[in-house]
C-alpha positions in Angstrom: 0.0 0.0 0.0 2.9 2.3 0.9 4.5 1.5 -2.4 1.3 2.4 -4.3 1.0 5.7 -2.5 4.7 6.5 -3.1 4.2 5.7 -6.9 1.2 8.0 -7.1 3.1 10.9 -5.4 6.0 10.4 -7.8 3.7 10.4 -10.8 2.0 13.5 -9.6 5.4 15.2 -9.1 6.3 14.5 -12.7 3.1 16.1 -14.1 3.7 19.4 -15.8 2.0 22.5 -14.6 -0.6 22.6 -17.4 -1.5 18.9 -16.7 -1.8 19.5 -12.9 -4.0 22.6 -13.6 -6.2 20.6 -16.0 -6.6 17.9 -13.4 -7.6 20.4 -10.8 -10.1 22.1 -13.2 -11.7 18.7 -14.0 -12.0 17.8 -10.3 -12.9 21.2 -8.9 -15.7 22.9 -11.0 -15.9 25.7 -8.5 -12.5 27.2 -9.4 -12.3 30.8 -10.7 -9.9 31.7 -13.5 -7.2 34.4 -13.2 -5.6 35.4 -16.5 -2.7 37.8 -17.0 -1.7 37.9 -20.7 2.0 37.9 -21.6 2.2 41.2 -23.6 4.8 40.3 -26.2 3.4 36.8 -26.9 -0.2 38.2 -27.1 0.9 40.9 -29.6 2.6 38.3 -31.8 -0.3 35.8 -31.4 -3.3 38.0 -32.3 -2.3 38.8 -35.9 -1.5 35.1 -36.5 -4.8 34.1 -35.0 -6.7 36.6 -37.1 -4.9 35.4 -40.3 -5.8 31.7 -39.6 -9.4 32.6 -39.0 -9.5 34.6 -42.2 -7.9 31.9 -44.2 -10.3 29.3 -42.9 -13.3 31.5 -43.6 -12.0 32.4 -47.0 -11.8 28.7 -47.9 -15.4 28.2 -46.8 -16.4 31.1 -49.0 -14.5 29.6 -51.9 -16.2 26.2 -51.3 -19.7 27.9 -51.5 -18.6 29.8 -54.6 -17.3 26.7 -56.3 -20.5 24.7 -55.6 -22.5 27.6 -57.1 -20.3 27.7 -60.2 -20.6 23.9 -60.7 -24.3 24.1 -60.4 -24.6 27.0 -62.9 -22.3 25.2 -65.3 -24.3 22.0 -65.0 -27.6 23.8 -65.7 -26.0 25.6 -68.8 -24.4 22.4 -70.0 -27.7 20.5 -69.9 -29.6 23.0 -72.0 -30.5 22.3 -75.6 -27.7 23.1 -78.1 -28.0 26.4 -80.0 -26.6 27.5 -83.3 -23.5 29.6 -83.5 -25.5 32.6 -84.8 -28.0 32.2 -81.9 -25.2 32.3 -79.5 -23.1 35.1 -80.8 -25.6 37.3 -82.8 -28.5 36.9 -80.4 -26.4 37.1 -77.3 -27.3 33.7 -75.9 -23.7 32.4 -75.7 -22.7 31.2 -72.2 -19.6 29.3 -71.1 -20.5 25.6 -71.3 -23.5 26.0 -73.6 -23.6 23.3 -76.3 -23.3 24.5 -79.9 -24.7 22.8 -83.1 -21.5 22.1 -85.1 -21.2 24.8 -87.8 -19.8 24.0 -91.3 -16.1 24.5 -91.4 -13.8 24.9 -94.5 -11.6 21.8 -94.5 -9.0 23.8 -96.5 -8.8 26.6 -93.9 -5.5 27.1 -92.1 -5.2 25.8 -88.6 -3.7 27.4 -85.5 -2.2 25.3 -82.7 -2.8 26.2 -79.0 -1.2 24.3 -76.1 -3.6 22.0 -74.2 -4.4 18.5 -73.2 -6.6 15.8 -74.7 -9.3 13.7 -72.9 -6.7 11.4 -71.4 -4.7 14.3 -70.0 -1.8 14.0 -72.5 -0.1 17.3 -73.4 -0.1 18.5 -77.0 -1.7 21.0 -79.3 -5.4 21.8 -79.7 -6.2 22.6 -83.3 -8.5 25.4 -84.3 -9.9 26.6 -87.6 -12.0 29.8 -88.1 -15.7 29.5 -88.9 -18.0 32.3 -90.1 -20.7 33.7 -87.8 -23.3 36.5 -88.0 -23.3 36.6 -91.8 -19.5 36.7 -92.0 -19.2 39.7 -89.7 -17.3 37.6 -87.2 -14.9 34.7 -87.3 -14.9 32.2 -84.4 -12.2 29.6 -83.7 -13.6 26.1 -83.7 -11.6 23.2 -82.2 -11.2 20.5 -84.8 -8.7 18.0 -83.3 -5.7 17.4 -81.2 -2.0 16.8 -82.1 0.0 15.1 -79.4 3.6 16.1 -78.6 4.8 12.7 -79.7 3.1 13.1 -83.1 4.8 16.4 -83.7 8.3 14.7 -83.5 7.5 11.8 -85.8 7.7 11.5 -89.6 3.9 11.8 -89.7 4.0 15.4 -88.4 0.6 16.9 -88.5 -1.5 13.7 -88.1 -4.3 14.1 -85.7 -4.8 11.9 -82.6 -8.1 10.3 -81.8 -10.7 12.7 -80.3 -13.6 10.2 -80.0 -14.1 11.1 -76.3 -14.9 14.7 -77.4 -18.4 14.4 -78.8 -19.7 17.9 -78.2 -18.9 21.5 -79.0 -19.3 24.1 -76.3 -18.7 27.8 -75.9 -15.5 28.4 -73.9 -13.5 31.4 -72.9 -10.2 31.5 -74.9 -7.0 30.9 -72.9 -5.8 34.2 -71.5 -2.2 35.5 -71.2 -0.9 35.0 -67.6 2.4 36.1 -65.9 3.9 32.6 -66.4 2.5 31.9 -69.9 5.4 30.9 -72.3 6.0 33.2 -75.3 4.4 32.2 -78.5 6.3 31.0 -81.6 4.2 32.2 -84.5 6.7 30.9 -87.1 6.3 27.3 -85.7 2.5 27.9 -85.1 2.8 27.3 -81.4 0.7 29.4 -79.1 -0.1 29.2 -75.4 -2.8 31.9 -75.2 -5.3 33.7 -77.4 -3.6 36.3 -79.5 -5.8 37.8 -82.2 -3.0 39.6 -84.1 -0.7 36.5 -84.2 -3.6 34.2 -85.0 -4.7 36.4 -87.8 -1.2 36.2 -89.4 -1.2 32.4 -89.3 -4.8 32.0 -90.5 -4.6 34.8 -93.1 -7.7 36.6 -91.8 -8.4 40.0 -90.4 -7.6 40.3 -86.6 -10.6 42.5 -85.9 -13.0 39.9 -87.1 -11.8 37.2 -84.7 -14.1 36.8 -81.7 -12.0 37.1 -78.5 -14.8 36.4 -76.0 -15.5 32.8 -77.0 -14.2 30.0 -79.1 -15.8 26.6 -79.7 -14.1 23.8 -77.7 -14.4 20.1 -78.1 -15.9 18.6 -74.9 -16.6 15.2 -73.4 -19.4 16.7 -71.2 -17.3 17.1 -68.1 -16.8 20.5 -66.5 -13.6 22.4 -67.5 -10.4 22.0 -65.6 -10.6 25.4 -63.9 -13.8 24.2 -62.1 -12.6 20.7 -61.2 -9.0 21.3 -60.4 -9.8 22.3 -56.9 -13.2 20.7 -56.0 -15.4 22.0 -53.1 -14.3 19.1 -50.9 -10.7 20.3 -51.1 -11.7 23.8 -50.1 -13.4 22.3 -47.1 -10.3 20.3 -46.2 -8.2 23.5 -46.5 -10.6 25.3 -44.2 -10.4 22.5 -41.6 -6.6 22.6 -41.8 -6.5 26.4 -41.1 -9.0 26.1 -38.2 -7.1 23.2 -36.7 -3.9 25.3 -36.8 -5.8 28.1 -35.1 -6.8 25.7 -32.3 -3.3 24.5 -32.0 -2.0 28.0 -31.7 -4.5 28.8 -29.0 -3.5 25.6 -27.1 0.2 26.6 -27.2 -0.6 30.2 -26.2 -2.6 29.1 -23.1 -0.1 26.4 -22.3 2.7 29.0 -22.1 0.5 31.1 -19.7 -0.2 28.2 -17.5 3.5 27.2 -17.5 4.5 30.7 -16.3 1.7 31.0 -13.8 -0.2 33.7 -15.8 -3.3 31.5 -16.1 -4.5 30.1 -12.8 -7.6 28.8 -11.1 -8.5 29.7 -7.5 -11.2 28.1 -5.4 
């Protein structure tokens, strides 16, 4: 019995101050807290705490926004296909809206824009201009895909299979970003929409090229910019930020308990 009591006393002596305080709080609900914040630690902690709360809330907002975008895209994608003239001339064009395939000149020149096929392989998306609004506008229509391996073989220019892409949809052309590689007009290699450069390759007037939409081959799935970071991932990010916030608070109060700045008195 004495050995048991001695062991308990030794175990209690080895308990840290936060652990002893927590044990006292759990066994004595009548205790009153006394808190004296450490000035420097508090000044450093508050901005970090605010940042973590903001990041978590921002990710929750992004999740709600992404859910709404996916719902809007699904509603648009399920609508009946419209003609090219109905979309552009009557103002009914929307990103994701299906388009009745217009007639294209098979002899028209082709412009190559960097992209991926249905299987995710990198290569060149091939576009030809088609007439819209009685010829007042020209719209780029995707007609095929050229893999990077194809471009290095003797059959240069042969198209890869695009059976997975069974639909044409209105899509926003690729924009120029800060990390977009420079185009090579001589090699017909582009990484973003460039009306002037495209016009030179296609032998058309640049001011007739529609820069708001082009017609993209689609397999019916939402575009990559909507699916790359799904709503579930935004929720996981939010949980991570809020968990870090709780960990920061735990460390903050543990320091105060350790230095006797947070105590309970009965």
